[in-house]
PDB file of N, CA, C and O in Angstrom:
ATOM      1  N   MET A   1      14.610 -47.325   5.064  1.00  0.00           N
ATOM      2  CA  MET A   1      14.499 -45.908   5.343  1.00  0.00           C
ATOM      3  C   MET A   1      14.713 -45.132   4.048  1.00  0.00           C
ATOM      4  O   MET A   1      15.809 -45.148   3.489  1.00  0.00           O
ATOM      5  N   ASP A   2      13.696 -44.468   3.581  1.00  0.00           N
ATOM      6  CA  ASP A   2      13.749 -43.767   2.300  1.00  0.00           C
ATOM      7  C   ASP A   2      13.763 -42.254   2.544  1.00  0.00           C
ATOM      8  O   ASP A   2      12.714 -41.609   2.554  1.00  0.00           O
ATOM      9  N   ARG A   3      14.935 -41.710   2.736  1.00  0.00           N
ATOM     10  CA  ARG A   3      15.054 -40.265   2.958  1.00  0.00           C
ATOM     11  C   ARG A   3      15.420 -39.578   1.654  1.00  0.00           C
ATOM     12  O   ARG A   3      16.247 -40.063   0.883  1.00  0.00           O
ATOM     13  N   LYS A   4      14.797 -38.460   1.433  1.00  0.00           N
ATOM     14  CA  LYS A   4      15.078 -37.694   0.223  1.00  0.00           C
ATOM     15  C   LYS A   4      16.378 -36.915   0.412  1.00  0.00           C
ATOM     16  O   LYS A   4      16.516 -36.151   1.368  1.00  0.00           O
ATOM     17  N   LYS A   5      17.303 -37.107  -0.477  1.00  0.00           N
ATOM     18  CA  LYS A   5      18.538 -36.336  -0.438  1.00  0.00           C
ATOM     19  C   LYS A   5      18.320 -35.027  -1.181  1.00  0.00           C
ATOM     20  O   LYS A   5      17.805 -35.001  -2.298  1.00  0.00           O
ATOM     21  N   ILE A   6      18.720 -33.961  -0.540  1.00  0.00           N
ATOM     22  CA  ILE A   6      18.575 -32.653  -1.166  1.00  0.00           C
ATOM     23  C   ILE A   6      19.928 -32.250  -1.735  1.00  0.00           C
ATOM     24  O   ILE A   6      20.935 -32.241  -1.027  1.00  0.00           O
ATOM     25  N   THR A   7      19.939 -31.924  -2.993  1.00  0.00           N
ATOM     26  CA  THR A   7      21.175 -31.539  -3.658  1.00  0.00           C
ATOM     27  C   THR A   7      21.438 -30.048  -3.490  1.00  0.00           C
ATOM     28  O   THR A   7      20.554 -29.288  -3.094  1.00  0.00           O
ATOM     29  N   LYS A   8      22.650 -29.649  -3.794  1.00  0.00           N
ATOM     30  CA  LYS A   8      23.002 -28.228  -3.724  1.00  0.00           C
ATOM     31  C   LYS A   8      22.117 -27.413  -4.659  1.00  0.00           C
ATOM     32  O   LYS A   8      21.746 -26.284  -4.336  1.00  0.00           O
ATOM     33  N   GLN A   9      21.782 -27.971  -5.801  1.00  0.00           N
ATOM     34  CA  GLN A   9      20.918 -27.280  -6.752  1.00  0.00           C
ATOM     35  C   GLN A   9      19.540 -27.013  -6.135  1.00  0.00           C
ATOM     36  O   GLN A   9      18.959 -25.948  -6.341  1.00  0.00           O
ATOM     37  N   GLU A  10      19.032 -27.973  -5.391  1.00  0.00           N
ATOM     38  CA  GLU A  10      17.737 -27.801  -4.725  1.00  0.00           C
ATOM     39  C   GLU A  10      17.837 -26.722  -3.642  1.00  0.00           C
ATOM     40  O   GLU A  10      16.923 -25.912  -3.483  1.00  0.00           O
ATOM     41  N   TYR A  11      18.946 -26.713  -2.902  1.00  0.00           N
ATOM     42  CA  TYR A  11      19.145 -25.663  -1.898  1.00  0.00           C
ATOM     43  C   TYR A  11      19.217 -24.289  -2.562  1.00  0.00           C
ATOM     44  O   TYR A  11      18.675 -23.317  -2.035  1.00  0.00           O
ATOM     45  N   LEU A  12      19.880 -24.204  -3.710  1.00  0.00           N
ATOM     46  CA  LEU A  12      19.972 -22.928  -4.425  1.00  0.00           C
ATOM     47  C   LEU A  12      18.600 -22.453  -4.898  1.00  0.00           C
ATOM     48  O   LEU A  12      18.312 -21.257  -4.866  1.00  0.00           O
ATOM     49  N   LYS A  13      17.757 -23.384  -5.334  1.00  0.00           N
ATOM     50  CA  LYS A  13      16.393 -23.022  -5.731  1.00  0.00           C
ATOM     51  C   LYS A  13      15.634 -22.470  -4.539  1.00  0.00           C
ATOM     52  O   LYS A  13      14.932 -21.465  -4.655  1.00  0.00           O
ATOM     53  N   ARG A  14      15.772 -23.127  -3.388  1.00  0.00           N
ATOM     54  CA  ARG A  14      15.096 -22.664  -2.179  1.00  0.00           C
ATOM     55  C   ARG A  14      15.615 -21.299  -1.755  1.00  0.00           C
ATOM     56  O   ARG A  14      14.846 -20.437  -1.330  1.00  0.00           O
ATOM     57  N   GLU A  15      16.945 -21.105  -1.876  1.00  0.00           N
ATOM     58  CA  GLU A  15      17.531 -19.805  -1.537  1.00  0.00           C
ATOM     59  C   GLU A  15      16.930 -18.715  -2.421  1.00  0.00           C
ATOM     60  O   GLU A  15      16.574 -17.647  -1.925  1.00  0.00           O
ATOM     61  N   ASN A  16      16.815 -18.969  -3.712  1.00  0.00           N
ATOM     62  CA  ASN A  16      16.256 -17.983  -4.633  1.00  0.00           C
ATOM     63  C   ASN A  16      14.817 -17.629  -4.272  1.00  0.00           C
ATOM     64  O   ASN A  16      14.418 -16.467  -4.342  1.00  0.00           O
ATOM     65  N   VAL A  17      14.049 -18.630  -3.890  1.00  0.00           N
ATOM     66  CA  VAL A  17      12.659 -18.399  -3.489  1.00  0.00           C
ATOM     67  C   VAL A  17      12.614 -17.530  -2.226  1.00  0.00           C
ATOM     68  O   VAL A  17      11.814 -16.600  -2.136  1.00  0.00           O
ATOM     69  N   ILE A  18      13.471 -17.838  -1.263  1.00  0.00           N
ATOM     70  CA  ILE A  18      13.511 -17.080  -0.007  1.00  0.00           C
ATOM     71  C   ILE A  18      13.959 -15.639  -0.255  1.00  0.00           C
ATOM     72  O   ILE A  18      13.356 -14.705   0.274  1.00  0.00           O
ATOM     73  N   VAL A  19      14.999 -15.453  -1.046  1.00  0.00           N
ATOM     74  CA  VAL A  19      15.497 -14.105  -1.355  1.00  0.00           C
ATOM     75  C   VAL A  19      14.430 -13.301  -2.086  1.00  0.00           C
ATOM     76  O   VAL A  19      14.239 -12.121  -1.790  1.00  0.00           O
ATOM     77  N   GLU A  20      13.746 -13.907  -3.015  1.00  0.00           N
ATOM     78  CA  GLU A  20      12.669 -13.220  -3.734  1.00  0.00           C
ATOM     79  C   GLU A  20      11.539 -12.841  -2.776  1.00  0.00           C
ATOM     80  O   GLU A  20      10.993 -11.740  -2.851  1.00  0.00           O
ATOM     81  N   TYR A  21      11.196 -13.759  -1.880  1.00  0.00           N
ATOM     82  CA  TYR A  21      10.145 -13.474  -0.893  1.00  0.00           C
ATOM     83  C   TYR A  21      10.547 -12.291  -0.014  1.00  0.00           C
ATOM     84  O   TYR A  21       9.737 -11.399   0.237  1.00  0.00           O
ATOM     85  N   ILE A  22      11.791 -12.283   0.450  1.00  0.00           N
ATOM     86  CA  ILE A  22      12.270 -11.180   1.292  1.00  0.00           C
ATOM     87  C   ILE A  22      12.193  -9.861   0.528  1.00  0.00           C
ATOM     88  O   ILE A  22      11.691  -8.867   1.053  1.00  0.00           O
ATOM     89  N   ASN A  23      12.686  -9.849  -0.702  1.00  0.00           N
ATOM     90  CA  ASN A  23      12.674  -8.619  -1.501  1.00  0.00           C
ATOM     91  C   ASN A  23      11.261  -8.112  -1.767  1.00  0.00           C
ATOM     92  O   ASN A  23      11.042  -6.902  -1.834  1.00  0.00           O
ATOM     93  N   ASN A  24      10.314  -9.009  -1.917  1.00  0.00           N
ATOM     94  CA  ASN A  24       8.934  -8.617  -2.203  1.00  0.00           C
ATOM     95  C   ASN A  24       8.128  -8.285  -0.964  1.00  0.00           C
ATOM     96  O   ASN A  24       7.009  -7.783  -1.077  1.00  0.00           O
ATOM     97  N   ASN A  25       8.667  -8.553   0.221  1.00  0.00           N
ATOM     98  CA  ASN A  25       7.911  -8.350   1.455  1.00  0.00           C
ATOM     99  C   ASN A  25       8.683  -7.557   2.505  1.00  0.00           C
ATOM    100  O   ASN A  25       8.496  -7.776   3.702  1.00  0.00           O
ATOM    101  N   LEU A  26       9.539  -6.648   2.080  1.00  0.00           N
ATOM    102  CA  LEU A  26      10.340  -5.879   3.029  1.00  0.00           C
ATOM    103  C   LEU A  26       9.487  -5.060   3.990  1.00  0.00           C
ATOM    104  O   LEU A  26       9.896  -4.823   5.126  1.00  0.00           O
ATOM    105  N   GLY A  27       8.324  -4.632   3.558  1.00  0.00           N
ATOM    106  CA  GLY A  27       7.466  -3.808   4.399  1.00  0.00           C
ATOM    107  C   GLY A  27       6.755  -4.585   5.488  1.00  0.00           C
ATOM    108  O   GLY A  27       6.126  -3.992   6.364  1.00  0.00           O
ATOM    109  N   LYS A  28       6.847  -5.900   5.445  1.00  0.00           N
ATOM    110  CA  LYS A  28       6.173  -6.744   6.428  1.00  0.00           C
ATOM    111  C   LYS A  28       7.168  -7.234   7.473  1.00  0.00           C
ATOM    112  O   LYS A  28       8.382  -7.161   7.282  1.00  0.00           O
ATOM    113  N   ASN A  29       6.633  -7.730   8.572  1.00  0.00           N
ATOM    114  CA  ASN A  29       7.472  -8.361   9.578  1.00  0.00           C
ATOM    115  C   ASN A  29       7.831  -9.750   9.057  1.00  0.00           C
ATOM    116  O   ASN A  29       6.963 -10.617   8.950  1.00  0.00           O
ATOM    117  N   ILE A  30       9.082  -9.961   8.739  1.00  0.00           N
ATOM    118  CA  ILE A  30       9.530 -11.224   8.163  1.00  0.00           C
ATOM    119  C   ILE A  30      10.053 -12.107   9.288  1.00  0.00           C
ATOM    120  O   ILE A  30      11.064 -11.796   9.917  1.00  0.00           O
ATOM    121  N   SER A  31       9.364 -13.195   9.530  1.00  0.00           N
ATOM    122  CA  SER A  31       9.720 -14.119  10.598  1.00  0.00           C
ATOM    123  C   SER A  31      10.648 -15.207  10.057  1.00  0.00           C
ATOM    124  O   SER A  31      10.400 -15.799   9.007  1.00  0.00           O
ATOM    125  N   ILE A  32      11.712 -15.446  10.799  1.00  0.00           N
ATOM    126  CA  ILE A  32      12.659 -16.491  10.408  1.00  0.00           C
ATOM    127  C   ILE A  32      11.977 -17.853  10.411  1.00  0.00           C
ATOM    128  O   ILE A  32      12.237 -18.684   9.541  1.00  0.00           O
ATOM    129  N   SER A  33      11.107 -18.081  11.387  1.00  0.00           N
ATOM    130  CA  SER A  33      10.410 -19.375  11.446  1.00  0.00           C
ATOM    131  C   SER A  33       9.488 -19.556  10.246  1.00  0.00           C
ATOM    132  O   SER A  33       9.354 -20.665   9.729  1.00  0.00           O
ATOM    133  N   GLU A  34       8.852 -18.474   9.798  1.00  0.00           N
ATOM    134  CA  GLU A  34       8.017 -18.553   8.598  1.00  0.00           C
ATOM    135  C   GLU A  34       8.863 -18.861   7.365  1.00  0.00           C
ATOM    136  O   GLU A  34       8.459 -19.654   6.515  1.00  0.00           O
ATOM    137  N   LEU A  35      10.028 -18.238   7.269  1.00  0.00           N
ATOM    138  CA  LEU A  35      10.914 -18.493   6.132  1.00  0.00           C
ATOM    139  C   LEU A  35      11.372 -19.945   6.127  1.00  0.00           C
ATOM    140  O   LEU A  35      11.423 -20.583   5.075  1.00  0.00           O
ATOM    141  N   ALA A  36      11.699 -20.460   7.293  1.00  0.00           N
ATOM    142  CA  ALA A  36      12.126 -21.857   7.389  1.00  0.00           C
ATOM    143  C   ALA A  36      10.995 -22.779   6.967  1.00  0.00           C
ATOM    144  O   ALA A  36      11.208 -23.739   6.226  1.00  0.00           O
ATOM    145  N   GLU A  37       9.794 -22.485   7.440  1.00  0.00           N
ATOM    146  CA  GLU A  37       8.642 -23.300   7.066  1.00  0.00           C
ATOM    147  C   GLU A  37       8.367 -23.186   5.562  1.00  0.00           C
ATOM    148  O   GLU A  37       8.067 -24.179   4.900  1.00  0.00           O
ATOM    149  N   PHE A  38       8.473 -21.966   5.038  1.00  0.00           N
ATOM    150  CA  PHE A  38       8.254 -21.708   3.626  1.00  0.00           C
ATOM    151  C   PHE A  38       9.244 -22.494   2.765  1.00  0.00           C
ATOM    152  O   PHE A  38       8.902 -22.951   1.675  1.00  0.00           O
ATOM    153  N   SER A  39      10.473 -22.645   3.264  1.00  0.00           N
ATOM    154  CA  SER A  39      11.495 -23.369   2.508  1.00  0.00           C
ATOM    155  C   SER A  39      11.457 -24.865   2.779  1.00  0.00           C
ATOM    156  O   SER A  39      12.243 -25.621   2.208  1.00  0.00           O
ATOM    157  N   ASP A  40      10.550 -25.295   3.647  1.00  0.00           N
ATOM    158  CA  ASP A  40      10.367 -26.703   3.983  1.00  0.00           C
ATOM    159  C   ASP A  40      11.613 -27.294   4.641  1.00  0.00           C
ATOM    160  O   ASP A  40      12.013 -28.421   4.348  1.00  0.00           O
ATOM    161  N   LEU A  41      12.226 -26.499   5.549  1.00  0.00           N
ATOM    162  CA  LEU A  41      13.389 -26.958   6.305  1.00  0.00           C
ATOM    163  C   LEU A  41      13.157 -26.694   7.786  1.00  0.00           C
ATOM    164  O   LEU A  41      12.427 -25.771   8.147  1.00  0.00           O
ATOM    165  N   PHE A  42      13.775 -27.498   8.641  1.00  0.00           N
ATOM    166  CA  PHE A  42      13.743 -27.216  10.063  1.00  0.00           C
ATOM    167  C   PHE A  42      14.500 -25.920  10.309  1.00  0.00           C
ATOM    168  O   PHE A  42      15.444 -25.603   9.585  1.00  0.00           O
ATOM    169  N   GLN A  43      14.086 -25.161  11.338  1.00  0.00           N
ATOM    170  CA  GLN A  43      14.631 -23.824  11.547  1.00  0.00           C
ATOM    171  C   GLN A  43      16.154 -23.818  11.702  1.00  0.00           C
ATOM    172  O   GLN A  43      16.820 -22.991  11.078  1.00  0.00           O
ATOM    173  N   LEU A  44      16.720 -24.704  12.504  1.00  0.00           N
ATOM    174  CA  LEU A  44      18.181 -24.720  12.681  1.00  0.00           C
ATOM    175  C   LEU A  44      18.886 -25.109  11.381  1.00  0.00           C
ATOM    176  O   LEU A  44      19.922 -24.539  11.041  1.00  0.00           O
ATOM    177  N   HIS A  45      18.337 -26.060  10.670  1.00  0.00           N
ATOM    178  CA  HIS A  45      18.914 -26.458   9.384  1.00  0.00           C
ATOM    179  C   HIS A  45      18.809 -25.296   8.395  1.00  0.00           C
ATOM    180  O   HIS A  45      19.737 -25.038   7.629  1.00  0.00           O
ATOM    181  N   PHE A  46      17.681 -24.606   8.419  1.00  0.00           N
ATOM    182  CA  PHE A  46      17.467 -23.439   7.554  1.00  0.00           C
ATOM    183  C   PHE A  46      18.547 -22.394   7.806  1.00  0.00           C
ATOM    184  O   PHE A  46      19.139 -21.874   6.860  1.00  0.00           O
ATOM    185  N   HIS A  47      18.810 -22.079   9.086  1.00  0.00           N
ATOM    186  CA  HIS A  47      19.851 -21.095   9.423  1.00  0.00           C
ATOM    187  C   HIS A  47      21.204 -21.510   8.863  1.00  0.00           C
ATOM    188  O   HIS A  47      21.917 -20.700   8.270  1.00  0.00           O
ATOM    189  N   ARG A  48      21.545 -22.758   9.054  1.00  0.00           N
ATOM    190  CA  ARG A  48      22.847 -23.259   8.607  1.00  0.00           C
ATOM    191  C   ARG A  48      22.971 -23.214   7.085  1.00  0.00           C
ATOM    192  O   ARG A  48      23.989 -22.775   6.551  1.00  0.00           O
ATOM    193  N   ILE A  49      21.935 -23.669   6.399  1.00  0.00           N
ATOM    194  CA  ILE A  49      21.957 -23.692   4.937  1.00  0.00           C
ATOM    195  C   ILE A  49      22.004 -22.271   4.375  1.00  0.00           C
ATOM    196  O   ILE A  49      22.805 -21.987   3.484  1.00  0.00           O
ATOM    197  N   MET A  50      21.157 -21.382   4.883  1.00  0.00           N
ATOM    198  CA  MET A  50      21.117 -20.014   4.355  1.00  0.00           C
ATOM    199  C   MET A  50      22.425 -19.277   4.639  1.00  0.00           C
ATOM    200  O   MET A  50      22.889 -18.503   3.802  1.00  0.00           O
ATOM    201  N   LYS A  51      23.024 -19.509   5.810  1.00  0.00           N
ATOM    202  CA  LYS A  51      24.309 -18.870   6.090  1.00  0.00           C
ATOM    203  C   LYS A  51      25.367 -19.353   5.108  1.00  0.00           C
ATOM    204  O   LYS A  51      26.188 -18.573   4.626  1.00  0.00           O
ATOM    205  N   GLY A  52      25.335 -20.641   4.821  1.00  0.00           N
ATOM    206  CA  GLY A  52      26.294 -21.188   3.863  1.00  0.00           C
ATOM    207  C   GLY A  52      26.100 -20.631   2.463  1.00  0.00           C
ATOM    208  O   GLY A  52      27.072 -20.367   1.755  1.00  0.00           O
ATOM    209  N   LEU A  53      24.851 -20.452   2.063  1.00  0.00           N
ATOM    210  CA  LEU A  53      24.571 -19.965   0.710  1.00  0.00           C
ATOM    211  C   LEU A  53      24.739 -18.455   0.577  1.00  0.00           C
ATOM    212  O   LEU A  53      25.260 -17.967  -0.427  1.00  0.00           O
ATOM    213  N   LEU A  54      24.292 -17.714   1.602  1.00  0.00           N
ATOM    214  CA  LEU A  54      24.342 -16.248   1.542  1.00  0.00           C
ATOM    215  C   LEU A  54      25.655 -15.669   2.071  1.00  0.00           C
ATOM    216  O   LEU A  54      26.017 -14.538   1.748  1.00  0.00           O
ATOM    217  N   GLY A  55      26.359 -16.449   2.881  1.00  0.00           N
ATOM    218  CA  GLY A  55      27.598 -15.960   3.470  1.00  0.00           C
ATOM    219  C   GLY A  55      27.372 -15.121   4.718  1.00  0.00           C
ATOM    220  O   GLY A  55      28.315 -14.524   5.238  1.00  0.00           O
ATOM    221  N   GLU A  56      26.147 -15.067   5.202  1.00  0.00           N
ATOM    222  CA  GLU A  56      25.830 -14.325   6.420  1.00  0.00           C
ATOM    223  C   GLU A  56      24.528 -14.862   7.004  1.00  0.00           C
ATOM    224  O   GLU A  56      23.795 -15.594   6.339  1.00  0.00           O
ATOM    225  N   LEU A  57      24.252 -14.499   8.234  1.00  0.00           N
ATOM    226  CA  LEU A  57      23.010 -14.929   8.877  1.00  0.00           C
ATOM    227  C   LEU A  57      21.814 -14.321   8.159  1.00  0.00           C
ATOM    228  O   LEU A  57      21.896 -13.212   7.631  1.00  0.00           O
ATOM    229  N   ILE A  58      20.710 -15.047   8.141  1.00  0.00           N
ATOM    230  CA  ILE A  58      19.521 -14.600   7.414  1.00  0.00           C
ATOM    231  C   ILE A  58      18.984 -13.279   7.981  1.00  0.00           C
ATOM    232  O   ILE A  58      18.515 -12.432   7.221  1.00  0.00           O
ATOM    233  N   GLY A  59      19.046 -13.096   9.288  1.00  0.00           N
ATOM    234  CA  GLY A  59      18.602 -11.840   9.896  1.00  0.00           C
ATOM    235  C   GLY A  59      19.437 -10.661   9.425  1.00  0.00           C
ATOM    236  O   GLY A  59      18.909  -9.584   9.148  1.00  0.00           O
ATOM    237  N   ASN A  60      20.744 -10.873   9.335  1.00  0.00           N
ATOM    238  CA  ASN A  60      21.637  -9.827   8.825  1.00  0.00           C
ATOM    239  C   ASN A  60      21.344  -9.531   7.357  1.00  0.00           C
ATOM    240  O   ASN A  60      21.393  -8.380   6.923  1.00  0.00           O
ATOM    241  N   TYR A  61      21.038 -10.583   6.599  1.00  0.00           N
ATOM    242  CA  TYR A  61      20.711 -10.397   5.183  1.00  0.00           C
ATOM    243  C   TYR A  61      19.458  -9.541   5.025  1.00  0.00           C
ATOM    244  O   TYR A  61      19.412  -8.651   4.176  1.00  0.00           O
ATOM    245  N   ILE A  62      18.445  -9.811   5.843  1.00  0.00           N
ATOM    246  CA  ILE A  62      17.197  -9.038   5.778  1.00  0.00           C
ATOM    247  C   ILE A  62      17.477  -7.576   6.116  1.00  0.00           C
ATOM    248  O   ILE A  62      17.003  -6.679   5.419  1.00  0.00           O
ATOM    249  N   THR A  63      18.240  -7.330   7.172  1.00  0.00           N
ATOM    250  CA  THR A  63      18.576  -5.958   7.570  1.00  0.00           C
ATOM    251  C   THR A  63      19.357  -5.253   6.474  1.00  0.00           C
ATOM    252  O   THR A  63      19.062  -4.105   6.140  1.00  0.00           O
ATOM    253  N   GLN A  64      20.345  -5.926   5.914  1.00  0.00           N
ATOM    254  CA  GLN A  64      21.160  -5.337   4.842  1.00  0.00           C
ATOM    255  C   GLN A  64      20.297  -5.007   3.629  1.00  0.00           C
ATOM    256  O   GLN A  64      20.461  -3.949   3.021  1.00  0.00           O
ATOM    257  N   THR A  65      19.389  -5.895   3.277  1.00  0.00           N
ATOM    258  CA  THR A  65      18.505  -5.669   2.137  1.00  0.00           C
ATOM    259  C   THR A  65      17.611  -4.464   2.379  1.00  0.00           C
ATOM    260  O   THR A  65      17.382  -3.667   1.470  1.00  0.00           O
ATOM    261  N   ARG A  66      17.104  -4.325   3.604  1.00  0.00           N
ATOM    262  CA  ARG A  66      16.274  -3.157   3.944  1.00  0.00           C
ATOM    263  C   ARG A  66      17.068  -1.864   3.816  1.00  0.00           C
ATOM    264  O   ARG A  66      16.580  -0.891   3.241  1.00  0.00           O
ATOM    265  N   VAL A  67      18.278  -1.845   4.343  1.00  0.00           N
ATOM    266  CA  VAL A  67      19.116  -0.639   4.294  1.00  0.00           C
ATOM    267  C   VAL A  67      19.470  -0.290   2.850  1.00  0.00           C
ATOM    268  O   VAL A  67      19.395   0.875   2.461  1.00  0.00           O
ATOM    269  N   GLU A  68      19.852  -1.278   2.060  1.00  0.00           N
ATOM    270  CA  GLU A  68      20.205  -1.022   0.662  1.00  0.00           C
ATOM    271  C   GLU A  68      19.003  -0.520  -0.132  1.00  0.00           C
ATOM    272  O   GLU A  68      19.131   0.402  -0.939  1.00  0.00           O
ATOM    273  N   THR A  69      17.841  -1.120   0.092  1.00  0.00           N
ATOM    274  CA  THR A  69      16.629  -0.681  -0.599  1.00  0.00           C
ATOM    275  C   THR A  69      16.262   0.733  -0.184  1.00  0.00           C
ATOM    276  O   THR A  69      15.866   1.550  -1.015  1.00  0.00           O
ATOM    277  N   PHE A  70      16.394   1.019   1.110  1.00  0.00           N
ATOM    278  CA  PHE A  70      16.134   2.363   1.622  1.00  0.00           C
ATOM    279  C   PHE A  70      17.033   3.382   0.921  1.00  0.00           C
ATOM    280  O   PHE A  70      16.566   4.429   0.474  1.00  0.00           O
ATOM    281  N   ALA A  71      18.328   3.067   0.830  1.00  0.00           N
ATOM    282  CA  ALA A  71      19.283   3.982   0.198  1.00  0.00           C
ATOM    283  C   ALA A  71      18.948   4.210  -1.271  1.00  0.00           C
ATOM    284  O   ALA A  71      19.029   5.339  -1.757  1.00  0.00           O
ATOM    285  N   ILE A  72      18.580   3.167  -1.969  1.00  0.00           N
ATOM    286  CA  ILE A  72      18.223   3.292  -3.389  1.00  0.00           C
ATOM    287  C   ILE A  72      16.988   4.175  -3.549  1.00  0.00           C
ATOM    288  O   ILE A  72      16.947   5.040  -4.423  1.00  0.00           O
ATOM    289  N   LEU A  73      15.978   3.952  -2.699  1.00  0.00           N
ATOM    290  CA  LEU A  73      14.741   4.742  -2.797  1.00  0.00           C
ATOM    291  C   LEU A  73      14.976   6.203  -2.426  1.00  0.00           C
ATOM    292  O   LEU A  73      14.377   7.094  -3.028  1.00  0.00           O
ATOM    293  N   ILE A  74      15.831   6.460  -1.449  1.00  0.00           N
ATOM    294  CA  ILE A  74      16.170   7.846  -1.083  1.00  0.00           C
ATOM    295  C   ILE A  74      16.836   8.546  -2.268  1.00  0.00           C
ATOM    296  O   ILE A  74      16.533   9.697  -2.581  1.00  0.00           O
ATOM    297  N   ARG A  75      17.737   7.834  -2.909  1.00  0.00           N
ATOM    298  CA  ARG A  75      18.527   8.430  -4.007  1.00  0.00           C
ATOM    299  C   ARG A  75      17.711   8.627  -5.282  1.00  0.00           C
ATOM    300  O   ARG A  75      17.840   9.657  -5.945  1.00  0.00           O
ATOM    301  N   TYR A  76      16.881   7.660  -5.629  1.00  0.00           N
ATOM    302  CA  TYR A  76      16.273   7.674  -6.956  1.00  0.00           C
ATOM    303  C   TYR A  76      14.769   7.923  -6.996  1.00  0.00           C
ATOM    304  O   TYR A  76      14.159   7.811  -8.059  1.00  0.00           O
ATOM    305  N   THR A  77      14.164   8.256  -5.868  1.00  0.00           N
ATOM    306  CA  THR A  77      12.747   8.601  -5.886  1.00  0.00           C
ATOM    307  C   THR A  77      12.535   9.921  -5.171  1.00  0.00           C
ATOM    308  O   THR A  77      13.443  10.443  -4.523  1.00  0.00           O
ATOM    309  N   ASN A  78      11.344  10.451  -5.293  1.00  0.00           N
ATOM    310  CA  ASN A  78      10.983  11.676  -4.591  1.00  0.00           C
ATOM    311  C   ASN A  78      10.082  11.396  -3.398  1.00  0.00           C
ATOM    312  O   ASN A  78       9.405  12.295  -2.900  1.00  0.00           O
ATOM    313  N   LEU A  79      10.075  10.156  -2.943  1.00  0.00           N
ATOM    314  CA  LEU A  79       9.243   9.780  -1.816  1.00  0.00           C
ATOM    315  C   LEU A  79       9.782  10.403  -0.526  1.00  0.00           C
ATOM    316  O   LEU A  79      10.978  10.665  -0.396  1.00  0.00           O
ATOM    317  N   GLU A  80       8.886  10.630   0.405  1.00  0.00           N
ATOM    318  CA  GLU A  80       9.267  11.179   1.700  1.00  0.00           C
ATOM    319  C   GLU A  80      10.065  10.138   2.496  1.00  0.00           C
ATOM    320  O   GLU A  80       9.880   8.933   2.331  1.00  0.00           O
ATOM    321  N   PHE A  81      10.938  10.624   3.343  1.00  0.00           N
ATOM    322  CA  PHE A  81      11.780   9.790   4.188  1.00  0.00           C
ATOM    323  C   PHE A  81      10.939   8.787   4.982  1.00  0.00           C
ATOM    324  O   PHE A  81      11.255   7.597   5.016  1.00  0.00           O
ATOM    325  N   GLN A  82       9.869   9.271   5.619  1.00  0.00           N
ATOM    326  CA  GLN A  82       9.007   8.405   6.429  1.00  0.00           C
ATOM    327  C   GLN A  82       8.337   7.329   5.580  1.00  0.00           C
ATOM    328  O   GLN A  82       8.271   6.166   5.978  1.00  0.00           O
ATOM    329  N   GLU A  83       7.854   7.715   4.434  1.00  0.00           N
ATOM    330  CA  GLU A  83       7.177   6.773   3.545  1.00  0.00           C
ATOM    331  C   GLU A  83       8.121   5.636   3.123  1.00  0.00           C
ATOM    332  O   GLU A  83       7.724   4.472   3.069  1.00  0.00           O
ATOM    333  N   ILE A  84       9.358   5.992   2.831  1.00  0.00           N
ATOM    334  CA  ILE A  84      10.353   4.987   2.450  1.00  0.00           C
ATOM    335  C   ILE A  84      10.660   4.072   3.635  1.00  0.00           C
ATOM    336  O   ILE A  84      10.736   2.854   3.478  1.00  0.00           O
ATOM    337  N   ALA A  85      10.833   4.653   4.808  1.00  0.00           N
ATOM    338  CA  ALA A  85      11.146   3.863   5.999  1.00  0.00           C
ATOM    339  C   ALA A  85      10.048   2.825   6.262  1.00  0.00           C
ATOM    340  O   ALA A  85      10.343   1.659   6.524  1.00  0.00           O
ATOM    341  N   TYR A  86       8.791   3.251   6.191  1.00  0.00           N
ATOM    342  CA  TYR A  86       7.698   2.314   6.423  1.00  0.00           C
ATOM    343  C   TYR A  86       7.618   1.263   5.321  1.00  0.00           C
ATOM    344  O   TYR A  86       7.282   0.110   5.592  1.00  0.00           O
ATOM    345  N   SER A  87       7.919   1.642   4.093  1.00  0.00           N
ATOM    346  CA  SER A  87       7.808   0.699   2.979  1.00  0.00           C
ATOM    347  C   SER A  87       8.849  -0.407   3.000  1.00  0.00           C
ATOM    348  O   SER A  87       8.646  -1.462   2.400  1.00  0.00           O
ATOM    349  N   VAL A  88       9.962  -0.175   3.684  1.00  0.00           N
ATOM    350  CA  VAL A  88      11.003  -1.207   3.781  1.00  0.00           C
ATOM    351  C   VAL A  88      10.994  -1.924   5.139  1.00  0.00           C
ATOM    352  O   VAL A  88      11.901  -2.697   5.449  1.00  0.00           O
ATOM    353  N   GLY A  89       9.970  -1.659   5.929  1.00  0.00           N
ATOM    354  CA  GLY A  89       9.785  -2.444   7.155  1.00  0.00           C
ATOM    355  C   GLY A  89      10.227  -1.833   8.460  1.00  0.00           C
ATOM    356  O   GLY A  89      10.259  -2.526   9.477  1.00  0.00           O
ATOM    357  N   TYR A  90      10.569  -0.562   8.470  1.00  0.00           N
ATOM    358  CA  TYR A  90      10.939   0.065   9.721  1.00  0.00           C
ATOM    359  C   TYR A  90       9.699   0.620  10.404  1.00  0.00           C
ATOM    360  O   TYR A  90       8.859   1.252   9.764  1.00  0.00           O
ATOM    361  N   ASP A  91       9.589   0.382  11.710  1.00  0.00           N
ATOM    362  CA  ASP A  91       8.435   0.864  12.472  1.00  0.00           C
ATOM    363  C   ASP A  91       8.504   2.363  12.723  1.00  0.00           C
ATOM    364  O   ASP A  91       7.481   3.044  12.803  1.00  0.00           O
ATOM    365  N   LYS A  92       9.730   2.865  12.846  1.00  0.00           N
ATOM    366  CA  LYS A  92       9.949   4.292  13.113  1.00  0.00           C
ATOM    367  C   LYS A  92      10.953   4.825  12.091  1.00  0.00           C
ATOM    368  O   LYS A  92      11.989   4.205  11.851  1.00  0.00           O
ATOM    369  N   PRO A  93      10.648   5.951  11.503  1.00  0.00           N
ATOM    370  CA  PRO A  93      11.583   6.518  10.528  1.00  0.00           C
ATOM    371  C   PRO A  93      12.835   7.036  11.229  1.00  0.00           C
ATOM    372  O   PRO A  93      13.741   7.551  10.573  1.00  0.00           O
TER     373      PRO A  93
END
């Protein structure tokens, strides 16, 4: 039985890829199952690994990232409230 062992370094690389994907796609509907598939992990394993690496559930991380990005854009741009809300993935401003 030849199973590939994944090291912590490999998990950290996958985490970085997932975090970058989330940051670059906040305006889209981000599916947890797509993220798990993208990281080449089973969904339950993905949840466990990401919680361990991020310190919180992946869904909470996505929500927090949207709120923080929204706050930054409100503070440092002249964009309209609605435009910012849609750009970070909210259906309704």
